[in-house]
N, C-alpha and C positions, 0 to 999 in steps of 0.2 A: 567738464568742458574747460579748456584753457584758451585764453584769448590774450592778444596783446593789449595792454591797458596804457602803456606809455610808448609812443612811437617817436623815433628820432626826428622825423620830418613833420608829422601831423600833430605831434604833441600829446597831451594827455587825452585819452578817450574818456569822455564823461559818461554819466549814467544814461542808459538807453532803455527803452521799453522792451520787455521780454514778450515775444510772440510765439504762438504755437504754429507749427507746420507739420504736414504729413509727408513722409518720405517712404516710398514703397510700402504704404499702408501702416507705417509706424509713426506714432506721435513723437515729435521732438520739439525742442525749444531753440530759438535763435533770438537775435537782437534786431529789432526793426532798423532797416537801413543798411545792415551789413550785407555783403554779397552772399548769394546762395552758396557758392563754393566754399567760402570761409566758414559759414554755418555748418555745412556738411563735414568739413575737415575737423572742426571743433567737436563734432558729434561722432568722430571716428570713421566717417565714410570717406574713402579715398578713390573708389571706382564709381564713375558717373555714367559711363556708357560702354558698349561693346561694339567693335567694328563690324561692318556688314560682311566683308569678304572672309576674314580669318577669325571672327568672333573673339578678338583680343580686347582686354580691358584697357580703358583709358580714364584719365582723371585730369587734374590741373597740370598744364604744361607751361603756357606762357603767362597766364594770369592777367592778361591785359586785353582780352577779346580779339586777338589777331588770329588765333588758330581755332580749331573746333574740337579739341580734345575734351573739353568740359561740358559739352552740350548734353542736355537732358530734356525730358518732357515736363513742362511746367504749366499747370492748370490746363492740361490737354493739348498744349502747343508743343510740337517737337522742335528740336534743334535750337533751344534757348541756351545762349552762352551764359553759364552760371557764374563765371568769374566777374561779369560786369552787370549782372541783374540783381537788384536789391531784394531782400526778403520782405515779404508782407504777411500780415496776419492771415492764417488759414490757407496759405499756399499748398497746393498738392504737387509734389515733385516725384517724378518716377525715373528710374534708370532707363536709358534708351538703348534699344537693341537695333543695330543696323541704322537705316535711314529714319526710323521713327514712323509712326502712323498718326494721322489726324483722327480725332474722335469719330468721324464719319467712316473710318476704316480704310481710307485711301492712303496709299504710300505717298510719302512726301518726296518731291523731286525738285 
């Protein structure tokens, strides 16, 4: 996993707590407080969802929460913008297909 440790604006990134997350059933590690998208990118995952109409892959596009290309299902909730959502210990993250489904099985609208 490669990460930026010295940022031109934010400065030096200090030591952070390593946490375990589950991504599509696979155990991975991230650093507490980093954005989900950054953690996934560092773990080699670049596709976060597939579009409803054409089933096209999407990943990080804007990186600031304005678009919806990086949405995924996080802890059972669909349409979470991973570029602005911080990692937490034990998060369960899943690739989203189409609009996503709530745990109760209803389509999200």
